[in-house]
C-alpha positions in Angstrom: -4.0 -1.7 0.0 -4.6 0.4 3.1 -6.0 3.9 2.8 -4.1 6.7 3.8 -4.8 10.1 5.3 -2.1 12.7 4.3 -4.1 15.6 5.5 -3.3 19.0 3.9 -0.3 20.1 2.7 2.3 20.5 5.5 4.3 22.9 3.5 3.6 26.0 1.3 6.3 25.4 -1.3 9.0 23.2 -2.0 11.6 23.3 -4.8 12.2 19.5 -5.5 9.4 16.7 -5.1 12.1 14.8 -2.9 11.7 17.5 -0.5 8.3 15.8 0.3 9.8 12.7 1.5 10.1 13.7 5.4 6.5 15.2 5.1 5.2 11.9 3.4 7.2 9.8 5.9 5.5 11.4 8.6 2.0 11.3 7.6 2.0 7.8 6.1 5.1 5.8 7.3 7.6 4.4 4.9 5.4 2.2 3.3 4.5 1.8 -0.3 1.1 3.6 -1.0 0.0 0.6 -3.4 1.4 -2.6 -2.1 2.1 -1.7 1.4 5.4 -3.2 1.6 8.0 -1.4 4.2 10.5 0.7 2.2 13.7 -0.3 3.9 15.9 2.1 1.5 15.4 5.1 -0.4 11.4 5.9 -0.7 10.5 7.0 -4.2 7.9 9.9 -4.2 5.4 8.7 -6.7 3.5 11.2 -8.7 -0.2 10.0 -9.3 -0.4 11.7 -12.4 3.0 11.5 -13.9 5.2 14.6 -14.4 5.7 13.3 -18.2 1.8 13.8 -18.5 1.2 17.2 -16.9 1.2 16.1 -13.4 2.2 18.9 -10.8 5.9 18.3 -9.7 5.5 19.2 -6.1 1.8 19.6 -5.5 1.0 17.6 -2.2 -2.2 16.4 -3.7 -0.3 14.5 -6.4 2.4 12.9 -4.1 2.3 9.6 -2.5 5.2 7.1 -1.5 6.1 4.3 -3.8 8.3 1.2 -3.5 10.5 0.7 -6.4 8.5 -2.2 -8.4 5.0 -0.3 -7.8 6.5 3.1 -9.2 8.5 1.3 -12.2 5.1 -0.6 -13.3 2.8 2.1 -12.8 5.2 4.2 -14.9 3.6 7.2 -16.8 0.2 5.5 -17.3 -1.7 8.0 -15.5 -2.9 11.5 -17.2 -5.2 14.3 -16.3 -7.8 12.8 -18.4 -7.5 8.9 -17.0 -6.8 9.7 -13.0 -10.6 9.2 -12.3 -10.0 5.5 -13.7 -8.3 4.2 -10.8 -8.5 4.1 -6.7 -6.4 6.2 -4.8 -5.2 5.2 -1.3 -5.3 8.8 -0.2 -8.7 9.6 -1.7 -10.7 6.5 -1.8 -11.5 3.6 0.8 -8.8 1.3 -0.7 -9.0 -0.9 2.4 -12.3 -2.2 1.2 -11.4 -2.5 -2.3 -8.4 -5.0 -1.9 -7.8 -8.0 0.4 -5.5 -11.0 0.9 -6.1 -14.6 0.7 -3.1 -16.8 1.8 -1.2 -13.7 1.5 -2.1 -12.9 -2.0 -3.8 -9.5 -2.8 -7.0 -9.7 -4.9 -9.9 -7.0 -5.6 -12.7 -7.5 -3.3 -15.2 -7.9 -6.2 -18.2 -9.0 -4.0 -17.9 -6.2 -1.6 -17.4 -3.7 -4.4 -20.3 -4.9 -6.0 -22.4 -4.6 -3.1 -21.1 -1.3 -2.4 -21.7 -0.1 -5.8 -23.9 -1.9 -8.1 -23.0 0.3 -11.1 -19.6 -1.5 -11.0 -17.6 1.3 -11.5 -15.7 1.0 -8.1 -14.8 -2.4 -9.2 -13.7 -1.4 -12.4 -11.5 1.5 -10.6 -9.9 -1.3 -8.3 -9.1 -3.9 -11.0 -7.4 -0.9 -12.9 -5.6 0.0 -9.7 -4.6 -3.7 -9.3 -3.3 -3.8 -13.0 -1.3 -0.6 -13.0 1.1 -1.4 -10.3 1.1 -5.1 -10.8 -0.3 -5.8 -7.5 -0.5 -9.6 -7.9 2.6 -10.0 -9.6 4.3 -13.3 -8.6 7.8 -13.6 -10.3 8.2 -16.8 -12.5 11.4 -15.8 -14.3 14.8 -15.4 -12.8 15.2 -11.8 -14.4 11.9 -10.9 -12.8 13.4 -9.0 -9.5 10.0 -7.9 -7.9 10.2 -8.8 -4.2 6.8 -7.7 -3.5 5.5 -11.4 -3.3 8.4 -12.6 -1.3 8.1 -9.8 1.1 4.4 -10.2 1.5 4.7 -14.2 1.9 7.2 -13.6 4.9 5.1 -11.0 6.6 2.1 -13.3 6.0 3.8 -16.2 7.6 5.1 -13.9 10.8 1.6 -12.7 11.0 0.1 -16.4 11.4 2.9 -17.4 13.5 2.1 -14.5 15.9 -1.7 -15.1 15.5 -0.9 -18.9 16.6 1.3 -17.7 19.6 -1.4 -15.1 20.4 -3.9 -18.1 20.7 -1.6 -20.1 22.6 -1.2 -17.6 25.6 -4.9 -16.5 25.8 -5.0 -17.9 29.4 -1.8 -16.5 30.4 -1.3 -13.6 32.7 -1.9 -10.2 31.6 1.7 -9.3 31.8 2.6 -11.7 29.0 -0.4 -11.1 26.7 0.9 -7.1 27.1 4.6 -8.1 25.9 3.0 -10.4 23.2 0.7 -7.6 21.9 3.7 -5.2 22.0 5.8 -7.7 19.9 3.0 -8.2 17.5 2.8 -4.7 16.7 6.6 -4.0 16.4 6.5 -7.0 13.9 3.7 -5.4 12.0 5.1 -2.0 11.5 8.5 -3.6 10.7 6.8 -5.7 7.9 4.2 -3.8 6.4 1.1 -5.3 4.4 -1.6 -4.5 7.0 -4.7 -6.1 5.5 -3.9 -9.8 6.0 -7.0 -11.8 6.0 
C-alpha cells in the first residue's frame, strides 16, 4: 500500500463528495488508495470514516479514492471511535507496513515489530489488511473481486520488464532510455507499486 501525500485541501467547499474526484485524481492519481489497483472506470470517493457513522461528507481529510472492491469490503466499518485502529495511506507510512511476495500482499510484521516494539503499528496494519480484504484471492465463481487477477498481471509484466532491463544492461544508452520509459509507462498504467 503506497503512502500518499494529498497535501492540504485544494478547495474551500464542495457540495457533493463526488466533486472531490478531480482534486483527488490530480493529487494521488487514479489508483485505489488501499490495493493500488489502477482505476480504469469510475473511481469511488472513499470516506475513511463512513458517512453512515458520522464521517464528514466532503472534508478533504476524510476522502480517498478507492476501487469498487476495497470500498465495498470496507463498507461502514470505520467510526470516529475506531479510526485510530487502522493505518491510512494519507497519514501513515503504509509503504513500510505492507509488501508483496510473488505478487501477493502481506503485512511486514518483522519490519513493523522492529520499528514499533509495542506491536501497535503491526496490529493497525493487520486491521487495515483485513478491513479491505487486501489478500483476497477469489476461489468461488461468484466472487467477482479482480484485484488478485489484476495484481498478478501487473506482477508478471513487472518481472518481464526487469528481465528485459537485465538483458540490455550493456546496450547503448539510447536503448536503455527507451526501455526505462516503457517500464515507467507500464508501471503507471498498471498500478501496484510495491512489488518485491
